[in-house]
Structures are given as structure tokens and as C-alpha cells.
C-alpha positions in Angstrom: 0.0 0.0 0.0 1.1 3.6 -0.7 2.7 5.3 2.4 1.5 8.8 3.2 4.1 9.0 6.0 7.6 8.1 4.7 10.4 6.7 6.7 12.4 9.8 6.3 9.5 12.0 7.6 8.9 9.7 10.6 12.5 9.6 11.7 13.0 13.3 11.2 10.0 14.0 13.2 10.3 11.5 16.1 13.9 10.4 16.3 14.8 13.3 18.6 12.0 12.4 21.0 13.2 8.8 20.9 16.7 9.8 21.7 15.4 11.9 24.7 13.5 8.9 26.0 16.6 6.8 25.7 18.5 9.3 27.7 15.7 9.6 30.4 15.6 5.7 31.1 19.5 5.8 31.2 19.7 8.6 33.8 16.2 8.1 35.5 15.9 12.0 35.6 12.5 13.8 35.2 11.4 14.1 31.7 8.2 14.0 29.7 7.2 15.3 26.3 3.5 15.2 27.1 2.0 18.3 28.9 0.2 17.6 32.2 -1.9 20.9 32.1 -5.1 21.0 30.2 -4.5 24.4 29.0 -1.4 23.3 27.1 -3.6 21.9 24.4 -5.5 23.5 21.7 -2.7 24.5 19.3 -0.7 22.8 16.6 -3.3 20.4 15.7 -4.2 19.3 19.2 -7.9 19.5 20.7 -8.4 22.1 23.3 -10.7 21.7 26.3 -14.0 22.6 24.5 -13.1 20.7 21.3 -12.1 17.5 23.1 -15.4 17.6 25.1 -17.2 18.1 21.8 -15.3 15.3 20.2 -16.2 12.9 23.2 -19.9 14.0 23.1 -20.0 13.3 19.3 -19.0 9.7 20.1 -22.0 9.1 22.3 -24.5 6.8 20.8 -22.4 6.1 17.6 -21.0 3.1 15.9 -17.2 2.9 16.0 -16.3 1.2 12.8 -12.6 0.3 12.7 -12.7 -1.4 9.3 -11.5 -4.7 10.7 -12.0 -8.0 8.9 -14.3 -10.8 10.3 -16.8 -8.4 11.9 -20.0 -10.4 12.6 -21.9 -8.2 15.0 -21.9 -4.9 16.9 -21.7 -4.9 20.6 -21.5 -2.3 23.6 -23.3 -1.4 26.7 -20.8 0.7 28.6 -22.5 2.8 31.5 -20.4 5.6 33.0 -19.8 5.3 36.8 -21.2 8.8 36.7 -24.5 7.5 35.6 -24.6 8.2 31.9 -25.0 5.5 29.0 -22.3 5.9 26.4 -24.2 4.0 23.7 -21.1 3.3 21.7 -21.1 0.1 19.7 -17.9 -1.7 18.5 -17.2 -4.4 16.1 -17.5 -8.0 17.3 -14.9 -10.2 15.6 -15.0 -13.7 14.1 -11.7 -14.6 15.7 -11.0 -17.3 13.0 -11.0 -14.6 10.4 -9.4 -11.7 12.3 -6.3 -13.6 13.6 -5.1 -14.9 10.2 -5.6 -11.3 8.9 -3.4 -10.0 11.7 -0.7 -12.4 11.0 -0.5 -11.2 7.4 1.1 -8.0 8.0 3.8 -9.2 10.3 6.4 -9.9 7.7 6.6 -6.3 6.4 6.5 -5.0 9.9 9.3 -7.4 11.1 11.5 -6.4 8.2 11.0 -2.6 8.7 13.5 -2.8 11.6 13.6 -1.6 15.2 13.9 2.3 14.3 10.9 2.3 11.9 8.8 0.4 14.3 9.6 2.9 17.1 9.0 6.1 15.2 5.7 4.6 13.9 4.8 3.8 17.5 5.7 7.5 18.4 3.4 8.9 15.6 0.5 6.8 17.1 1.3 8.3 20.6 1.7 12.0 19.1 -1.8 11.6 17.5 -3.3 10.3 20.9 -1.6 13.1 22.6 -3.2 15.5 20.2 -6.7 14.2 21.3 -5.8 14.0 25.0 -8.9 16.0 26.0 -11.2 13.6 24.1 -9.4 10.6 25.7 -9.7 12.1 29.1 -13.5 12.1 28.9 -13.4 8.5 27.6 -11.3 7.4 30.6 -13.3 9.4 33.1 -16.5 8.0 31.9 -15.3 4.3 31.8 -13.2 4.2 35.0 -15.0 6.8 37.3 -11.8 8.8 37.7 -12.3 12.5 38.3 -11.6 14.6 35.3 -8.2 15.9 36.1 -6.9 12.4 37.0 -8.4 10.9 33.9 -6.8 13.7 32.0 -3.3 13.2 33.4 -3.2 9.5 34.2 -5.3 8.6 31.3 -3.4 11.1 29.0 0.2 12.2 29.3 1.1 9.8 32.0 -0.3 6.7 30.0 1.5 8.1 26.9 4.8 8.5 28.8 4.4 4.7 29.8 3.8 3.9 26.2 6.7 5.9 25.0 8.9 4.4 27.9 8.0 0.8 26.6 9.0 1.8 23.1 12.4 3.1 24.3 13.1 0.0 26.2 12.1 -2.1 23.2 14.4 -0.2 20.9 17.4 -0.6 23.3 16.9 -4.4 23.7 16.5 -4.8 19.8 19.5 -2.8 18.8 21.8 -4.4 21.5 22.8 -6.9 18.8 24.1 -5.6 15.5 22.3 -6.2 12.4 25.4 -7.8 10.7 28.9 -8.9 11.8 32.0 -10.1 10.0 33.5 -13.0 11.9 37.0 -14.4 11.4 38.8 -17.1 13.4 42.6 -17.4 12.8 43.7 -20.9 11.8 47.4 -20.5 12.2 49.1 -21.3 8.7 45.7 -22.1 7.1 43.3 -19.5 5.9 41.1 -18.2 8.6 37.6 -19.2 9.0 35.4 -16.4 7.9 31.7 -15.9 8.1 29.2 -13.1 7.4 26.6 -13.1 10.0 23.1 -11.5 9.9 21.0 -10.9 13.0 17.3 -10.2 12.9 14.9 -9.4 15.9 11.9 -11.7 15.2 8.6 -11.2 16.9 6.9 -14.0 18.8 3.5 -13.7 17.1 0.3 -12.1 18.0 0.1 -10.3 21.4 -3.0 -10.2 23.5 -3.5 -7.2 25.6 -6.3 -7.6 28.2 -7.4 -4.3 29.4 -8.5 -3.3 33.0 -11.5 -1.3 34.1 -9.6 1.4 36.3 -6.7 2.4 34.2 -7.5 1.2 30.7 -4.7 3.4 29.0 -2.1 3.7 31.7 -2.0 0.0 32.4 -2.6 -0.9 28.7 -0.1 1.2 26.8 3.1 -0.4 28.2 2.2 -4.0 26.7 0.6 -2.7 23.7 3.5 -0.6 22.7 6.2 -3.1 23.9 4.7 -5.8 21.7 4.1 -3.5 18.6 7.6 -2.0 18.7 9.2 -5.5 18.9 7.4 -6.6 15.7 4.4 -8.2 17.0 0.7 -7.8 16.0 -1.5 -6.8 18.9 -5.1 -7.8 19.7 -6.6 -5.5 22.4 -9.2 -7.0 24.5 -10.8 -4.2 26.6 -12.6 -4.6 29.8 -16.4 -4.7 29.0 -17.0 -1.7 31.1 -14.0 0.3 29.7 -13.9 -0.3 26.0 -14.0 3.3 24.6 -10.4 4.5 25.4 -8.8 1.4 24.0 -11.1 1.3 21.0 -10.1 5.0 20.2 -6.4 3.8 20.7 -6.9 1.1 18.2 -8.5 3.4 15.8 -5.5 5.8 15.9 -3.1 2.9 15.6 -4.7 1.5 12.5 -4.8 4.9 10.9 -1.1 5.5 11.4 -0.1 2.0 10.3 -2.0 2.4 7.1 -0.5 5.9 6.5 3.0 4.4 7.0 2.5 1.8 4.4 1.9 -1.1 6.9 -1.1 -3.4 7.3 -3.7 -1.7 9.8 -4.6 -5.2 10.9 -1.5 -5.4 13.0 -3.6 -3.7 15.7 -7.2 -4.9 16.3 -9.9 -4.8 18.8 -11.8 -7.7 20.4 -14.8 -6.3 21.9 -17.3 -8.9 23.6 -21.0 -9.5 24.0 -22.4 -9.1 27.5 -21.2 -12.1 29.5 -19.4 -13.7 26.7 -16.1 -13.9 28.6 -13.7 -14.1 25.5 -10.4 -13.6 27.4 -10.0 -17.3 28.3 -10.7 -18.3 24.8 -8.4 -15.8 23.3 -5.6 -16.5 25.8 -5.3 -20.2 24.8 -5.4 -19.8 21.1 -2.2 -21.1 19.5 -1.7 -17.9 17.6 -1.5 -15.9 20.7 2.2 -15.8 21.9 2.3 -12.9 24.2 -0.3 -11.9 26.9 -0.4 -8.6 28.9 -2.9 -8.7 31.7 -3.9 -6.2 34.5 -6.7 -7.3 36.9 -7.7 -9.9 39.6 -5.1 -12.3 41.1 -7.5 -15.3 40.3 -7.6 -14.7 36.6 -4.0 -13.7 36.4 -3.0 -17.0 38.1 -5.3 -18.8 35.6 -3.4 -17.1 32.7 0.1 -18.0 34.1 -1.1 -21.7 34.5 -3.1 -22.2 31.4 -1.7 -20.0 28.6 1.2 -22.1 28.3 1.9 -21.3 24.7 2.3 -17.5 25.5 4.7 -15.4 27.3 2.4 -14.0 30.0 3.0 -10.6 31.7 0.6 -10.0 34.7 -0.1 -7.1 37.1 -2.5 -8.7 39.6 -3.1 -7.5 43.2 -1.3 -7.2 46.5 -1.7 -6.0 50.0 0.2 -2.6 50.3 1.6 -1.8 53.6 2.8 1.6 55.3 4.8 1.2 58.5 4.5 4.2 60.7 7.4 4.0 63.4 8.3 7.6 63.9 8.3 10.8 62.0 9.9 14.3 62.0 7.0 15.8 60.3 3.7 14.6 61.9 1.4 17.0 60.0 3.1 16.3 56.8 2.8 12.6 57.2 -0.8 12.7 58.1 -1.5 15.1 55.1 0.4 12.7 52.7 -1.3 9.5 53.8 -4.7 11.2 53.7 -4.2 12.2 50.0 -2.8 8.7 49.2 -5.7 7.0 50.8 -8.4 9.3 49.1 -7.1 9.5 45.5 -9.5 7.9 43.1 -11.3 6.5 46.1 -8.3 4.2 46.8 -9.2 2.2 43.5 -5.5 2.0 42.4 -3.3 -1.1 42.8 -0.8 1.0 44.6 -3.0 2.5 47.3 -1.8 1.6 50.9 -4.2 -0.8 52.6 -2.5 -1.7 55.9 -1.1 1.0 58.1 1.0 -0.8 60.7 1.5 1.3 64.0 3.1 0.2 67.2 0.4 -0.1 69.8 2.5 1.9 72.3 2.6 4.7 69.9 5.3 6.7 67.9 7.5 9.5 68.6 7.0 12.7 66.4 8.1 16.4 66.2 4.9 17.0 68.3 5.8 14.7 71.0 4.6 11.1 71.6 1.5 10.0 70.0 -0.5 6.8 70.9 -1.9 4.3 68.5 -5.4 5.7 69.0 -4.1 9.3 68.6 -2.3 8.5 65.3 -5.4 6.8 63.9 -7.8 9.6 65.1 -5.5 12.3 63.7 -5.3 10.5 60.4 -9.1 10.2 60.2 -9.3 13.9 60.9 -6.9 14.7 58.3 -8.8 12.6 55.8 -11.9 14.3 56.9 -10.5 17.8 56.5 -9.3 17.0 53.0 -12.6 15.8 52.0 -14.7 18.1 54.0 -15.6 20.3 51.0 -17.7 18.3 48.6 -16.5 19.9 45.5 -12.9 19.1 46.4 -14.0 15.6 47.5 -15.5 14.9 44.1 -12.3 16.2 42.4 -10.2 13.8 44.4 -12.4 10.7 44.8 -14.0 10.4 41.4 -16.8 7.7 41.4 -16.8 4.0 42.6 -16.0 2.1 39.5 -18.3 -0.8 39.8 -20.8 -2.4 42.4 -18.2 -4.9 43.7 -16.1 -2.1 45.1 -19.2 -0.6 46.9 -20.2 -4.0 48.2 -16.5 -4.4 49.7 -16.7 -1.0 51.2 -20.0 -1.7 52.9 -18.8 -5.1 54.3 -15.5 -3.7 55.6 -17.2 -1.5 58.0 -18.2 -4.6 60.1 -14.7 -6.0 60.3 -13.6 -4.0 63.4 -13.8 -0.6 65.2 -14.4 2.1 62.7 -12.0 5.1 63.2 -13.3 6.9 60.0 -16.7 6.0 58.5 -17.2 6.4 54.9 -19.7 8.9 53.9 -21.9 9.5 50.8 -21.0 12.6 48.6 -23.3 14.0 46.2 -22.0 15.1 42.7 -24.3 17.8 41.3 -23.0 17.5 37.8 -23.5 13.8 37.8 -26.4 12.8 40.3 -26.1 9.2 39.3 -22.4 8.9 40.5 -21.7 6.7 43.5 -19.2 8.7 45.5 -17.8 7.5 48.8 -15.1 8.8 51.1 -12.5 6.4 52.5 -13.2 4.0 55.5 -10.5 3.4 58.2 -11.0 0.4 60.4 -8.9 -0.3 63.5 -7.5 -3.9 63.8 -5.2 -5.7 66.1 -2.2 -7.3 64.5 -1.8 -9.7 67.3 -5.4 -10.9 67.8 -6.6 -14.1 66.5 -9.9 -15.5 65.7 -10.6 -17.2 69.0 -9.8 -14.0 71.0 -12.5 -11.6 69.6 -15.7 -13.7 69.2 -15.3 -14.6 65.6 -14.0 -11.4 63.9 -10.6 -12.6 62.6 -8.6 -9.4 62.3 -5.7 -11.2 60.6 -8.1 -12.6 57.8 -9.1 -9.0 57.2 -5.8 -7.3 56.8 -4.1 -10.3 55.0 -6.8 -10.1 52.2 -6.9 -7.4 49.5 -9.8 -5.1 49.9 -9.7 -3.1 46.7 -11.3 0.3 47.1 -11.5 3.1 49.7 -10.8 0.8 52.7 -7.7 1.1 54.9 -6.8 -0.9 58.1 -5.0 0.9 61.0 -3.2 -2.3 62.4 -1.9 -2.2 65.9 1.4 -4.2 66.2 3.4 -5.0 69.3 6.4 -3.3 68.0 8.3 -1.9 65.1 10.2 -5.3 64.6 6.7 -7.0 64.5 5.7 -4.5 61.9 8.7 -5.5 59.8 7.9 -9.1 60.2 4.2 -8.7 59.2 5.4 -6.6 56.2 7.7 -9.4 55.1 4.8 -12.1 55.6 2.3 -10.0 53.8 4.5 -9.2 50.8 5.7 -12.9 50.6 2.2 -14.4 50.8 0.0 -11.8 49.1 2.4 -9.5 47.1 2.7 -5.8 47.2 2.9 -3.1 44.5 4.1 -0.5 47.0 5.5 -0.2 50.4 5.9 3.0 52.5 7.5 3.7 55.8 8.0 6.6 58.2 10.9 6.5 60.6 13.6 8.8 62.1 15.7 5.8 63.2 18.5 5.0 60.7 18.8 1.6 61.9 15.2 0.9 61.6 15.2 2.4 58.0 17.9 0.1 56.9 15.9 -2.9 58.4 12.8 -1.9 56.4 14.8 -1.4 53.2 16.6 -4.8 53.7 13.1 -6.4 53.9 11.9 -4.8 50.8 15.1 -5.7 48.9 14.7 -9.3 49.9 10.9 -9.4 49.2 11.4 -7.5 46.0 8.9 -4.7 46.9 9.2 -1.0 45.9 9.8 1.2 48.9 9.0 4.9 49.5 10.4 6.4 52.7 9.2 9.5 54.8 6.9 11.0 52.1 5.5 14.2 53.4 5.2 16.5 50.4 3.7 16.4 47.1 4.9 13.0 46.0 2.7 10.0 47.1 3.3 6.3 47.6 0.7 5.4 44.9 2.1 7.5 42.1 5.1 6.5 39.9 6.8 8.5 37.2 7.6 6.9 33.8 11.2 6.9 32.8 12.3 7.0 36.4 10.1 4.9 38.7 9.4 1.1 38.3 5.8 0.2 38.8 5.8 -3.3 40.5 8.9 -5.2 40.6 8.0 -8.6 39.0 9.7 -10.2 42.3 6.6 -10.7 44.4 3.1 -12.1 43.9 1.5 -8.9 43.0 3.1 -8.8 39.5 5.4 -11.0 37.5 6.7 -8.0 35.5 7.8 -4.4 36.2 6.6 -1.3 34.1 9.0 -0.9 32.6 12.3 -2.5 32.4 14.4 -4.6 30.0 12.8 -7.8 31.0 9.4 -6.5 30.2 10.4 -6.1 26.4 13.3 -8.5 25.8 11.3 -11.8 25.6 8.8 -10.4 23.1 11.2 -11.2 20.4 14.0 -13.6 19.5 17.3 -12.8 17.6 17.5 -15.1 14.7 20.9 -15.5 13.0 21.8 -16.3 9.4 25.4 -17.3 8.6 27.2 -17.3 5.4 30.8 -18.0 4.3 32.5 -14.8 3.7 
């Protein structure tokens, strides 16, 4: 097919950005080519605030025709957590027709080489970036994130993660030269001489299984890592969050076609209500890579049953914060309050267990008992969310009924330090908005000691949503022991700790190194334990049960292709 975008044009436009990304992952310094502020958009072809909202509104009630082969039906049914029906319908694919069509374009995509694949991916990201306001509304009304979070996490931060994956993919592919001249001396005889050619060869078709809460942020790393390494990508969105990934597929197909490649290298697999096609797709022999974000149960199933594929999972864990002492009591409380409140705790990185010595902690305001720390944290959360407008801007909406049910059940697990309250959203009366719940539990109490309410069973289980447990422990050493056990048995995406004791800090750090958990120490300002920055922070470690991969490192991309060698006598 004729290319509207030539290789020369793509390299000239995007190679400088790729080089900056390569430098950023090398230095781990702050860098992003994607503006975080909504007012930064609206010029040079990008949609401004009003245009983005209008573009989103124009999608409602329409059919999103991607031009895919094998379309046998049209499916939809998304309802925003804010209470509005999206009414968008998507192509339902006959997989036996779609998968062969996806394979057809892989040879040309493979032969294009790592640099061309990278700059085509960057063109896709550039066009997505230009539509960030439109994507923000799509993310907001499928995930329940408040607009600013949907704009930032679903827009520039997701695009950063996609670009980061492209950069890592490029590094791993060019690690081996394209050709080499090999000569082995043979003494008095002529040397043995070979010309060797090395080609990164993709595994096959990659399946990206999207999540409900962060469809783009969690989806883009796997999508772009696979595409940049030469694989076709089948995107299977969460049934409640199809639109952001369908728009992504639409843009990718447009760019691939414009660059002279087969648009079927990227396709969408939307499903009928209750169809549950993920298991069927995951075990197809054509699927050679799987990226998944979601429940531990299905992640474990994929790792066990999708034996023909390289499987990358981000599942769930029980995230812990140890509060041993602090030199900034108010800053600590403020930081924790924000961390617990952001997006109603519906983040895989949100702290769940706050381990506090029952004898209390030392602070810059004097000694504080366990009860005082818990009460002061509850007061801090209450103050942060006391204004309903601010609360709506931080909390967003509860993403699905399961989260609401867990929140309501958790109130019966122990003494409630901070009850969850309902918050009205005047703009979206149908939104379910709830403030965080904090429950006091005893880390030493067992089932037989408290009339049947097993504290350990509560804090050793993930309770996804706006629920946190203030767990009283006998000592700081017991807190570290519990941290180790929780991370080893349940996994953890994040760990936080507050301490003024250097020896104790080393003890916590050693525990996290041994259990492979990402640690944040003494955060009291504007950086929070549940936020990570692309190009610098690793999201997950791949070393404990919460995830078998990290976003993003060399291991995340290197096994999506193999290097195949052709030797010839020189």
C-alpha cells in the first residue's frame, strides 16, 4: 500500500523524541514530552478543552467502525460510573477470520526494523496526545476517575508509559548489531570467515487484556512493547472500559496504514455481555504474548493455562505502610490522607495496611499513641474531603458495584476510626461517590480472642477500594515481620515507611530488597506512595506475587522477540 508517511518523515519528526526517551531511561531523571496541564492543548493540531469535550460527546450513541475484517456483530453497553449511558457500539470479531488477517502483515512489520517500528509507535502516541482531552473524557466515563486524574493518568502519564516501553524495546533490539564479520585464525591455514546477519523476530500475536480502572495507563506499556518489537496486537478491553482502548486501536490503525503497513497489525476484540472471551483468546495457539492487569485469580489462571504464550501479569497485592516515627507529623498525615483518598483508593498502589506500634510513635509534636495517630489520620482525611467539590475532584466515582459492596462489608470488620460517607455530585447525580473508610484492627489478635471477627483474615486479604486498616502491632520489629509475611504471601505493589531511626530504616529497606517490593520512605510533600513516574520509577517489581513484571524494564520487552541468525561463508 502507498505510504502517506515516509520513513524519512517519521524519523525526522520522532527520532529526537526517541533519543530523549533513551537518555531519560538511562539517567532516571524527570522528563516528559506530554504536557500535564489541560491548557497546554489547543494549538498545533491538538484538541483544546472545548473541542475535546465536543469530540467525546459526538461519540456517544455512535458505531465505532474500525474497518476490521471478520466483523460479525456490533456490541456495546458501557455505562459511566457517573451514571450516563455511552451508547457506543464496537465491532465484534470472528476470531477465526481476524487472527489470520493480523498475521498477514507481520512480515513487512518485522522487516521494517527497530527504528521504523519505534517512530511509527511514536506517531501513534503523538496523535493520541493531540486528542488528550477527548481521551480524558473517555477514561473518566469508563473508569470513574475524576476529570483531572483521567486527563493526567489517562493522557500524558499513559502516553509516557507507552513511550517508555518503546524506548526499552528499541534498546533491547539494537543491542545486537544487524550484521557482523567473523574471522577465526587458523594458524598457517586461511582463517575461517563468516558473515552473520541478526534479525529481531517477533513471537507472534500479542493479546492485551485491558482493565476497568486504568485502561490506557495499564494498557499502553504492553501494547507498545509488543508492537515496537514486531508483534501484531489484539486489544481485548474490559467490558466496562472499551472506549479509550477502541479509540487507541482506531488511531493505531490509521497510522499504520498511513505509514504503508497493514492496519490489521492492531485490532480490537470487543465482546458481547457475559461472553467472557479472554480465556478463549488466551489459549489460542496464535497468541504468543499476553499482557494482563486485573484480579489475582484470573492472572493466576493465565499463568497456569496460557502455556503457549509469554504472560505478563499485574495482579493484586496488599500494600503496607509502616509508621514507626516521624519528624513531620502533620506532613505525614496530610500525605497519607491524600494517598488513601485519591481515586477512592481504586489503585493497585494505594496503601491498605497501616502498621502502627500499639505503644505509639515519637513525632516532632511529641509522643502519639496508636489511638491518637489513628484519630488524627481520620481527622486529616475528613479535613481533606470536607468540601464536597474538592472531594469529588479527588475521589471520582466508585468504578463498579463490587467495590461498593466491599466497602460496605468492611465497616463490620472492626472498630471504625473513620466512617465512609456518601457525597453528592451535582454535575452527575447518578455517580456513586464514597469517602475512605478506616478500620482499626489488632495485628496480634486471633480469631478465638475476639468472638469470631478474625482481624488477621481481614488485613491479610486485599480489599480493593476506599478501605484501609490501621493495624496495631506489638513493636516496630513486628511491623517489619508482618510486612515481610504480607508481601511474601500476598504480594505488594508498594510499601511505605515513616521513621527517624536510621537503623530501622535500614531494616525496612532490607526487608523490601529481600521481598522485592518498591519502597517509599518518609513522604510528606507532594509525592505519594501510590504514584510513579515513567522513565524513572518502576511500577511493580516482578519479584513478588502482585506482578510478574515491572513497568518498565528490559525484562518487560526482551522476551517479546528472539534474535535469529543467518550465517554465510564470507
